MARBA-3410 file (N, C-alpha, C, O; in Angstrom, 1 decimal):
195
0.8,-1.2,0.0,0.0,0.0,0.0,0.9,1.3,0.0,1.8,1.4,0.8 ~ 0.6,2.2,-0.9,1.4,3.4,-1.0,0.9,4.4,0.0,-0.2,4.9,-0.1 ~ 1.8,4.7,1.0,1.4,5.7,2.0,1.4,7.1,1.6,0.9,8.0,2.3 ~ 1.9,7.4,0.4,1.9,8.8,-0.1,0.6,9.1,-0.9,0.3,10.2,-1.2 ~ -0.1,8.0,-1.3,-1.4,8.2,-2.1,-2.6,8.4,-1.1,-2.6,7.8,0.0
-3.5,9.2,-1.5,-4.7,9.4,-0.7,-5.5,8.1,-0.7,-5.7,7.4,-1.7 ~ -6.0,7.8,0.5,-6.8,6.6,0.7,-8.2,7.0,1.2,-8.5,8.1,1.3 ~ -9.0,6.0,1.5,-10.4,6.2,1.9,-10.5,7.1,3.1,-11.3,8.0,3.2 ~ -9.6,6.8,4.1,-9.6,7.6,5.4,-9.3,9.0,5.1,-9.8,9.9,5.7 ~ -8.3,9.3,4.1,-8.0,10.6,3.8,-9.1,11.4,3.1,-9.4,12.5,3.4
-9.9,10.7,2.3,-11.0,11.3,1.6,-12.1,11.6,2.6,-12.8,12.6,2.5 ~ -12.3,10.8,3.7,-13.2,11.1,4.7,-12.8,12.4,5.5,-13.6,13.3,5.7 ~ -11.5,12.4,5.8,-10.9,13.6,6.5,-11.1,14.9,5.6,-11.5,15.9,6.1 ~ -10.9,14.7,4.3,-11.0,15.9,3.4,-12.5,16.4,3.5,-12.7,17.6,3.6 ~ -13.4,15.4,3.4,-14.8,15.8,3.4,-15.2,16.5,4.7,-15.9,17.5,4.7
-14.8,15.9,5.8,-15.2,16.4,7.2,-14.6,17.8,7.4,-15.3,18.7,7.8 ~ -13.3,17.9,7.1,-12.7,19.2,7.4,-13.0,20.3,6.4,-13.0,21.5,6.7 ~ -13.4,19.9,5.2,-13.9,20.8,4.2,-15.2,21.4,4.7,-15.5,22.6,4.5 ~ -16.1,20.6,5.2,-17.4,21.1,5.8,-17.1,22.0,7.0,-17.7,23.1,7.1 ~ -16.2,21.6,7.9,-15.9,22.5,9.0,-15.3,23.8,8.6,-15.7,24.9,9.1
-14.4,23.8,7.6,-13.9,25.0,7.1,-14.9,25.8,6.4,-14.9,27.1,6.5 ~ -15.8,25.2,5.7,-16.9,25.9,5.0,-17.8,26.6,6.0,-18.4,27.7,5.7 ~ -18.0,26.0,7.1,-18.9,26.6,8.2,-18.2,27.9,8.6,-18.9,28.9,8.8 ~ -16.9,27.9,8.7,-16.2,29.1,9.1,-16.3,30.2,8.0,-16.5,31.4,8.3 ~ -16.3,29.7,6.7,-16.6,30.7,5.6,-18.0,31.2,5.7,-18.2,32.4,5.5
-18.9,30.4,6.0,-20.3,30.8,6.1,-20.5,31.9,7.2,-21.2,32.9,7.1 ~ -19.9,31.6,8.4,-19.9,32.6,9.5,-19.3,33.9,9.1,-19.9,35.0,9.3 ~ -18.1,33.9,8.4,-17.5,35.1,8.0,-18.3,35.8,6.9,-18.4,37.0,6.9 ~ -19.0,35.0,6.0,-19.8,35.6,5.0,-21.1,36.2,5.6,-21.5,37.3,5.1 ~ -21.6,35.6,6.6,-22.8,36.2,7.3,-22.5,37.6,7.9,-23.3,38.5,8.0
-21.3,37.7,8.4,-20.9,39.0,9.0,-20.8,40.1,7.9,-20.9,41.2,8.2 ~ -20.7,39.6,6.6,-20.7,40.6,5.5,-22.0,41.4,5.4,-22.0,42.3,4.6 ~ -23.0,41.0,6.1,-24.3,41.8,6.0,-24.1,43.1,6.8,-24.9,44.0,6.6 ~ -23.0,43.3,7.5,-22.6,44.6,8.1,-21.6,45.1,7.0,-20.5,44.5,6.9 ~ -21.9,46.2,6.4,-21.0,46.7,5.3,-19.5,46.6,5.4,-18.8,46.1,4.6
-19.0,47.0,6.6,-17.5,47.0,6.8,-17.0,45.6,6.7,-15.9,45.4,6.3 ~ -17.8,44.6,7.2,-17.3,43.2,7.2,-17.3,42.6,5.8,-16.7,41.6,5.6 ~ -18.0,43.3,4.8,-18.0,42.7,3.5,-16.6,42.8,2.9,-16.3,42.0,2.0 ~ -15.7,43.6,3.3,-14.3,43.7,2.9,-13.4,43.0,3.8,-12.2,42.7,3.5 ~ -13.9,42.6,5.0,-13.0,42.0,6.0,-13.2,40.5,6.0,-12.6,39.8,6.8
-14.0,39.9,5.1,-14.2,38.5,5.0,-12.9,37.7,5.0,-12.8,36.7,5.7 ~ -12.0,38.0,4.1,-10.7,37.2,4.1,-10.0,37.2,5.4,-9.4,36.2,5.8 ~ -10.0,38.4,6.1,-9.3,38.4,7.4,-10.0,37.5,8.4,-9.4,36.7,9.1 ~ -11.3,37.7,8.5,-12.1,36.9,9.5,-12.0,35.4,9.1,-11.8,34.6,10.0 ~ -12.2,35.1,7.9,-12.1,33.6,7.5,-10.8,33.1,7.8,-10.6,31.9,8.3
-9.7,33.8,7.5,-8.4,33.4,7.7,-8.2,33.0,9.2,-7.5,32.0,9.5 ~ -8.7,33.9,10.1,-8.5,33.6,11.5,-9.4,32.4,12.0,-8.9,31.5,12.7 ~ -10.7,32.5,11.6,-11.6,31.4,12.0,-11.3,30.0,11.4,-11.4,29.0,12.1 ~ -10.8,30.0,10.2,-10.5,28.7,9.6,-9.2,28.1,9.9,-8.9,27.0,9.5 ~ -8.3,28.9,10.6,-7.0,28.4,11.0,-6.9,27.1,11.7,-6.2,26.2,11.4
-7.7,27.0,12.8,-7.7,25.8,13.6,-8.2,24.6,12.8,-7.5,23.5,12.8 ~ -9.4,24.6,12.2,-9.8,23.4,11.4,-8.8,23.0,10.3,-8.6,21.9,10.0 ~ -8.2,24.0,9.6,-7.3,23.8,8.5,-6.0,23.1,9.0,-5.6,22.1,8.5 ~ -5.5,23.7,10.1,-4.2,23.1,10.6,-4.4,21.7,11.2,-3.6,20.9,11.1 ~ -5.6,21.5,11.9,-5.9,20.2,12.4,-6.0,19.2,11.2,-5.5,18.1,11.3
-6.6,19.6,10.1,-6.7,18.8,8.9,-5.3,18.4,8.4,-5.2,17.2,8.0 ~ -4.4,19.3,8.5,-3.0,19.0,8.0,-2.3,18.0,8.9,-1.5,17.2,8.4 ~ -2.7,18.0,10.2,-2.0,17.0,11.0,-2.6,15.6,10.8,-2.0,14.6,11.1 ~ -3.8,15.5,10.2,-4.5,14.3,9.9,-4.2,13.7,8.5,-4.1,12.5,8.3 ~ -4.0,14.6,7.6,-3.8,14.2,6.2,-2.6,15.0,5.6,-2.7,16.1,5.1
-1.5,14.3,5.6,-0.2,15.0,5.2,0.2,14.4,3.8,1.3,13.8,3.6 ~ -0.7,14.5,2.8,-0.5,14.0,1.5,-0.8,15.0,0.4,-1.8,15.8,0.6 ~ 0.0,15.0,-0.6,-0.3,15.9,-1.7,-1.6,15.6,-2.4,-2.0,14.5,-2.6 ~ -2.3,16.7,-2.6,-3.6,16.6,-3.3,-4.8,16.9,-2.3,-5.9,17.3,-2.8 ~ -4.5,16.6,-1.0,-5.6,16.8,0.0,-6.1,18.3,0.0,-7.3,18.5,0.0
-5.2,19.2,0.1,-5.5,20.6,0.2,-6.1,21.1,-1.1,-7.0,22.0,-1.1 ~ -5.6,20.6,-2.3,-6.2,21.0,-3.5,-7.7,20.5,-3.6,-8.5,21.3,-4.0 ~ -8.0,19.3,-3.2,-9.4,18.8,-3.2,-10.2,19.7,-2.2,-11.3,20.0,-2.5 ~ -9.6,20.0,-1.0,-10.4,20.9,-0.1,-10.7,22.2,-0.8,-11.8,22.7,-0.6 ~ -9.7,22.8,-1.5,-10.0,24.1,-2.2,-11.1,24.0,-3.2,-11.9,24.9,-3.3
-11.1,22.8,-3.9,-12.1,22.6,-4.9,-13.5,22.5,-4.2,-14.5,23.1,-4.6 ~ -13.6,21.7,-3.1,-14.8,21.4,-2.4,-15.4,22.7,-1.9,-16.6,23.0,-2.1 ~ -14.6,23.5,-1.1,-15.2,24.7,-0.5,-15.6,25.7,-1.5,-16.6,26.4,-1.3 ~ -14.8,25.8,-2.6,-15.2,26.8,-3.7,-16.4,26.4,-4.5,-17.2,27.2,-4.9 ~ -16.6,25.1,-4.7,-17.8,24.6,-5.4,-19.0,24.8,-4.5,-20.1,25.2,-4.9
-18.9,24.5,-3.2,-20.0,24.8,-2.2,-20.3,26.3,-2.3,-21.5,26.7,-2.2 ~ -19.3,27.1,-2.3,-19.5,28.6,-2.4,-20.3,28.9,-3.7,-21.2,29.7,-3.7 ~ -19.9,28.3,-4.8,-20.6,28.5,-6.1,-22.0,28.1,-6.0,-22.9,28.7,-6.5 ~ -22.3,26.9,-5.4,-23.6,26.4,-5.3,-24.5,27.2,-4.4,-25.7,27.2,-4.5 ~ -23.9,28.0,-3.6,-24.7,28.9,-2.7,-24.9,30.3,-3.4,-25.4,31.2,-2.7
-24.5,30.4,-4.7,-24.8,31.6,-5.4,-23.7,32.5,-5.7,-23.8,33.6,-6.3 ~ -22.4,32.2,-5.3,-21.3,33.0,-5.6,-20.8,32.8,-7.0,-21.3,31.9,-7.7 ~ -20.0,33.6,-7.5,-19.5,33.5,-8.9,-18.7,32.3,-9.1,-18.1,31.7,-8.2 ~ -18.6,31.8,-10.4,-17.8,30.7,-10.8,-16.3,31.0,-10.6,-15.5,30.1,-10.6 ~ -16.0,32.3,-10.5,-14.6,32.6,-10.3,-14.0,32.0,-9.0,-12.8,31.7,-9.0
-14.9,31.8,-8.0,-14.4,31.2,-6.8,-13.9,29.8,-7.0,-13.0,29.4,-6.3 ~ -14.5,29.1,-7.9,-14.0,27.7,-8.2,-12.6,27.7,-8.8,-11.8,26.9,-8.4 ~ -12.4,28.7,-9.7,-11.0,28.8,-10.3,-10.0,29.1,-9.2,-8.9,28.5,-9.2 ~ -10.4,30.1,-8.3,-9.5,30.4,-7.2,-9.3,29.3,-6.3,-8.2,29.1,-5.7 ~ -10.3,28.5,-6.0,-10.2,27.4,-5.1,-9.2,26.3,-5.6,-8.4,25.8,-4.9
-9.3,26.1,-6.9,-8.3,25.1,-7.6,-6.9,25.7,-7.5,-6.0,25.0,-7.1 ~ -6.7,26.9,-8.0,-5.4,27.5,-8.1,-4.7,27.6,-6.7,-3.6,27.2,-6.5 ~ -5.4,28.2,-5.7,-4.8,28.5,-4.4,-4.7,27.2,-3.6,-3.9,27.1,-2.7 ~ -5.6,26.3,-3.8,-5.5,25.0,-3.2,-4.3,24.2,-3.7,-3.5,23.7,-2.9 ~ -4.0,24.3,-5.0,-2.9,23.6,-5.5,-1.6,24.3,-5.1,-0.6,23.6,-4.7
-1.6,25.6,-5.1,-0.4,26.4,-4.7,0.0,26.1,-3.2,1.1,25.9,-2.8 ~ -1.1,26.0,-2.4,-0.9,25.7,-0.9,-0.3,24.3,-0.8,0.6,24.0,0.0 ~ -0.9,23.4,-1.6,-0.4,22.0,-1.6,1.1,21.9,-1.9,1.8,21.2,-1.3 ~ 1.5,22.6,-3.0,2.9,22.6,-3.4,3.8,23.2,-2.3,4.9,22.7,-2.1 ~ 3.4,24.2,-1.6,4.1,24.8,-0.5,4.3,23.8,0.6,5.4,23.6,1.2
3.2,23.1,1.0,3.2,22.2,2.1,4.1,21.0,1.7,4.8,20.4,2.5 ~ 4.0,20.6,0.4,4.8,19.4,0.0,6.3,19.8,0.0,7.2,19.0,0.4 ~ 6.6,21.1,-0.3,8.0,21.5,-0.2,8.6,21.4,1.2,9.8,21.2,1.4 ~ 7.7,21.6,2.2,8.1,21.4,3.6,7.9,19.9,4.0,8.0,19.7,5.2 ~ 7.6,19.0,3.1,7.4,17.6,3.4,6.3,17.4,4.5,6.3,16.4,5.2
5.4,18.4,4.5,4.2,18.3,5.5,4.7,18.2,6.9,4.0,17.7,7.8 ~ 6.0,18.6,7.2,6.6,18.5,8.5,7.1,19.8,9.0,7.6,19.9,10.1 ~ 6.9,20.9,8.2,7.5,22.2,8.6,6.3,23.1,9.0,5.4,23.3,8.3 ~ 6.5,23.6,10.2,5.5,24.5,10.8,5.4,25.8,9.9,4.4,26.4,9.7 ~ 6.6,26.3,9.5,6.7,27.5,8.6,5.9,27.3,7.3,5.2,28.2,6.9
6.1,26.1,6.7,5.4,25.8,5.5,3.9,25.7,5.7,3.1,26.0,4.8 ~ 3.6,25.2,6.9,2.1,25.1,7.2,1.5,26.4,7.3,0.4,26.6,6.7 ~ 2.1,27.4,8.0,1.5,28.7,8.1,1.5,29.4,6.7,0.5,30.0,6.4 ~ 2.6,29.3,6.0,2.7,29.9,4.7,1.7,29.3,3.7,1.0,30.0,2.9 ~ 1.6,28.0,3.7,0.6,27.3,2.9,-0.8,27.8,3.2,-1.6,27.9,2.3
-1.1,28.0,4.5,-2.5,28.4,4.9,-2.7,29.8,4.4,-3.8,30.2,4.0 ~ -1.7,30.7,4.5,-1.8,32.1,4.0,-2.2,32.1,2.6,-3.1,32.8,2.2 ~ -1.6,31.2,1.8,-1.9,31.1,0.4,-3.2,30.5,0.1,-4.0,31.0,-0.7 ~ -3.6,29.5,0.9,-4.9,28.8,0.7,-6.0,29.8,1.0,-7.0,29.8,0.2 ~ -5.9,30.7,2.0,-6.9,31.6,2.3,-7.3,32.5,1.2,-8.4,33.1,1.1
-6.4,32.7,0.2,-6.7,33.6,-0.9,-7.8,33.1,-1.8,-8.2,33.9,-2.7 ~ -8.2,31.9,-1.7,-9.2,31.4,-2.6,-10.5,32.2,-2.5,-11.2,32.4,-3.4 ~ -10.7,32.7,-1.3,-12.0,33.5,-1.0,-12.0,34.8,-1.8,-13.1,35.3,-2.0 ~ -10.9,35.3,-2.3,-10.9,36.5,-3.1,-11.7,36.3,-4.4,-12.3,37.2,-4.9 ~ -11.7,35.0,-4.9,-12.5,34.7,-6.1,-14.0,34.9,-5.9,-14.7,35.3,-6.8
-14.5,34.7,-4.7,-15.9,34.9,-4.4,-16.2,36.4,-4.3,-17.4,36.8,-4.5 ~ -15.2,37.2,-4.0,-15.4,38.7,-3.8,-15.1,39.5,-5.1,-15.5,40.6,-5.2 ~ -14.3,38.9,-6.0,-13.8,39.6,-7.1,-14.9,40.3,-8.0,-14.6,41.4,-8.5 ~ -16.1,39.7,-8.2,-17.1,40.4,-9.0,-17.5,41.8,-8.5,-17.9,42.6,-9.2 ~ -17.2,42.1,-7.2,-17.5,43.4,-6.7,-16.6,44.5,-7.4,-16.9,45.6,-7.4
-15.5,44.0,-7.9,-14.6,44.9,-8.6,-14.6,44.7,-10.2,-14.7,45.7,-10.9 ~ -14.6,43.5,-10.6,-14.5,43.3,-12.1,-15.8,43.1,-12.8,-15.9,43.3,-14.0 ~ -16.9,42.9,-12.1,-18.3,42.8,-12.7,-19.2,43.6,-11.8,-20.3,43.2,-11.5 ~ -18.7,44.8,-11.5,-19.4,45.7,-10.5,-20.9,45.9,-10.7,-21.7,45.7,-9.9 ~ -21.2,46.4,-11.9,-22.6,46.7,-12.2,-23.5,45.5,-12.1,-24.6,45.5,-11.5
-23.1,44.4,-12.7,-23.9,43.2,-12.7,-24.0,42.6,-11.3,-25.1,42.2,-10.9 ~ -22.9,42.7,-10.5,-22.9,42.2,-9.2,-23.9,42.9,-8.3,-24.8,42.3,-7.6 ~ -23.8,44.2,-8.3,-24.7,45.0,-7.4,-26.1,45.1,-7.9,-27.1,45.2,-7.1 ~ -26.3,45.0,-9.2,-27.7,44.9,-9.7,-28.4,43.6,-9.3,-29.5,43.6,-8.9 ~ -27.6,42.5,-9.4,-28.1,41.2,-9.0,-28.4,41.2,-7.5,-29.4,40.7,-7.1
-27.6,41.9,-6.7,-27.8,41.9,-5.2,-29.1,42.7,-5.0,-29.9,42.3,-4.1 ~ -29.3,43.8,-5.7,-30.5,44.6,-5.5,-31.7,43.8,-5.9,-32.8,43.9,-5.2 ~ -31.7,43.1,-7.0,-32.8,42.2,-7.5,-33.1,41.1,-6.5,-34.2,40.6,-6.6 ~ -32.1,40.7,-5.7,-32.4,39.6,-4.8,-32.7,40.1,-3.4,-32.5,39.4,-2.4 ~ -33.2,41.3,-3.3,-33.6,41.8,-2.0,-32.7,42.7,-1.2,-33.0,43.1,-0.1
-31.5,43.0,-1.8,-30.6,43.9,-1.1,-31.1,45.4,-1.1,-31.9,45.8,-2.0 ~ -30.8,46.1,-0.1,-31.2,47.5,0.0,-30.2,48.4,-0.7,-29.0,48.1,-0.8 ~ -30.7,49.6,-1.1,-29.9,50.5,-1.8,-28.9,51.1,-0.8,-27.7,51.4,-1.2 ~ -29.3,51.3,0.5,-28.4,51.8,1.5,-27.2,50.9,1.7,-26.0,51.3,1.7 ~ -27.4,49.6,1.8,-26.3,48.6,1.9,-25.4,48.6,0.7,-24.2,48.6,0.8
-26.0,48.5,-0.5,-25.3,48.5,-1.7,-24.4,49.7,-1.9,-23.2,49.6,-2.2 ~ -24.9,50.9,-1.6,-24.2,52.1,-1.6,-23.0,52.1,-0.7,-21.9,52.6,-1.0 ~ -23.2,51.6,0.5,-22.2,51.5,1.6,-21.1,50.6,1.1,-19.9,50.9,1.2 ~ -21.4,49.4,0.5,-20.4,48.4,0.1,-19.7,49.0,-1.2,-18.5,48.8,-1.3 ~ -20.4,49.7,-2.1,-19.8,50.3,-3.2,-18.7,51.3,-2.8,-17.7,51.4,-3.4
-19.0,52.0,-1.8,-18.1,53.0,-1.3,-16.9,52.4,-0.7,-15.8,52.9,-0.7 ~ -17.0,51.2,-0.1,-15.9,50.5,0.5,-15.1,49.7,-0.5,-14.0,49.2,-0.1 ~ -15.6,49.5,-1.7,-14.9,48.6,-2.7,-14.4,49.4,-3.8,-14.5,49.0,-5.0 ~ -13.8,50.6,-3.5,-13.1,51.3,-4.6,-11.9,50.4,-5.1,-11.5,49.5,-4.5 ~ -11.5,50.8,-6.3,-10.4,50.0,-7.0,-9.2,49.7,-6.1,-8.6,48.6,-6.1
-8.8,50.7,-5.4,-7.6,50.6,-4.5,-7.8,49.7,-3.4,-6.8,49.2,-2.7 ~ -9.0,49.3,-3.0,-9.3,48.4,-1.9,-9.0,46.9,-2.2,-8.8,46.1,-1.3 ~ -9.0,46.6,-3.5,-8.7,45.2,-3.9,-7.4,44.7,-3.4,-7.3,43.6,-2.8 ~ -6.3,45.4,-3.6,-5.0,44.9,-3.0,-5.0,44.8,-1.5,-4.4,44.0,-0.9 ~ -5.8,45.7,-0.9,-5.9,45.7,0.6,-6.6,44.5,1.1,-6.3,43.8,2.0
-7.7,44.1,0.3,-8.5,42.9,0.7,-7.6,41.6,0.5,-7.6,40.7,1.3 ~ -6.8,41.6,-0.6,-5.8,40.5,-0.8,-4.9,40.4,0.4,-4.6,39.3,0.9 ~ -4.3,41.6,0.8,-3.4,41.6,2.0,-4.1,41.2,3.3,-3.5,40.5,4.1 ~ -5.4,41.5,3.4,-6.2,41.1,4.6,-6.3,39.6,4.7,-6.2,39.0,5.8 ~ -6.4,39.0,3.5,-6.4,37.5,3.5,-5.1,36.9,3.9,-5.1,35.9,4.6
-4.0,37.5,3.5,-2.7,37.0,3.9,-2.5,37.2,5.4,-2.1,36.3,6.1 ~ -2.9,38.3,6.0,-2.8,38.6,7.4,-3.7,37.6,8.2,-3.3,37.1,9.2 ~ -4.9,37.4,7.7,-5.9,36.5,8.4,-5.3,35.1,8.3,-5.4,34.4,9.3 ~ -4.7,34.7,7.2,-4.1,33.4,7.1,-3.0,33.2,8.0,-2.8,32.1,8.6 ~ -2.1,34.2,8.2,-1.0,34.2,9.0,-1.4,34.1,10.5,-0.9,33.2,11.3
-2.4,34.9,10.9,-2.9,34.9,12.3,-3.6,33.5,12.6,-3.3,32.9,13.6 ~ -4.4,33.1,11.6,-5.1,31.8,11.8,-4.2,30.6,11.8,-4.4,29.7,12.6 ~ -3.1,30.7,11.0,-2.1,29.6,11.0,-1.4,29.5,12.3,-1.2,28.4,12.8 ~ -1.0,30.7,12.8,-0.3,30.7,14.1,-1.2,30.3,15.2,-0.8,29.5,16.1 ~ -2.4,30.7,15.2,-3.4,30.3,16.2,-3.7,28.8,16.1,-3.7,28.2,17.2
-3.8,28.3,14.9,-4.0,26.8,14.8,-2.8,26.1,15.3,-3.0,25.0,16.0 ~ -1.6,26.6,15.0,-0.4,25.9,15.5,-0.3,25.9,17.0,0.1,24.9,17.6 ~ -0.6,27.1,17.6,-0.6,27.2,19.1,-1.6,26.3,19.8,-1.3,25.6,20.7 ~ -2.8,26.3,19.3,-3.9,25.6,19.9,-3.7,24.1,19.7,-4.0,23.3,20.6 ~ -3.1,23.7,18.6,-3.0,22.3,18.3,-1.5,21.8,18.4,-1.1,20.9,17.7
-0.8,22.4,19.3,0.6,22.1,19.5,0.8,20.6,19.8,1.8,20.0,19.2 ~ 0.0,20.0,20.6,0.1,18.6,20.9,-0.1,17.7,19.6,0.6,16.7,19.4 ~ -1.0,18.1,18.8,-1.3,17.4,17.5,-0.1,17.6,16.6,0.3,16.6,15.9 ~ 0.6,18.7,16.6,1.8,19.0,15.8,2.9,18.0,16.2,3.5,17.4,15.3 ~ 3.1,17.9,17.5,4.1,17.0,18.0,3.8,15.6,17.6,4.7,14.8,17.1
2.6,15.2,17.8,2.2,13.8,17.4,2.3,13.5,15.9,2.7,12.4,15.5 ~ 2.1,14.5,15.1,2.2,14.4,13.6,3.6,14.6,13.1,3.9,14.4,11.9 ~ 4.5,14.9,14.0,5.9,15.1,13.7,6.2,16.4,12.9,7.2,16.5,12.2 ~ 5.3,17.4,13.1,5.5,18.7,12.5,6.4,19.6,13.4,6.0,19.8,14.6 ~ 7.4,20.1,12.9,8.3,21.0,13.8,8.5,22.3,13.1,9.2,23.2,13.7
END
């Protein structure tokens, strides 16, 4: 049996932890109903998702697991009405995170935190329409029961210069969440041989 290939237990872990991580995304997304939080979603998700993501890595230290997780959470995001762009971002940033984790042989705490910082950026794909498909995005939101006051507030918060800030917020959230996950799950890190 090849210990480096994903097996049934790994797929179960991927499913379970993808759902846990998606719950964190849902919580962060619900906070977006307060206009200022609509741009803070990557920061909040990065922090909230750190513990389940890092615990997932202690359970499944194989290439492909994080890529599949990125696909699953972004497809769930798409099925809940977000843009198809989130799926592309889920694939790309899941794969990039996987490559970083593999470079650390799934045993490096630094690679774990860096990989999570990169993984967190998948969520930018669900937010990108606020900048690149602005009119369609906000018109759709208005047609689905959004108020003009909320839309105007979010439009004011999503000027072009804010997109790089939002990307940076995802990195900061991923860094804080990764460190938090590492600190909370120190015992699991030792057991999994991550240093």
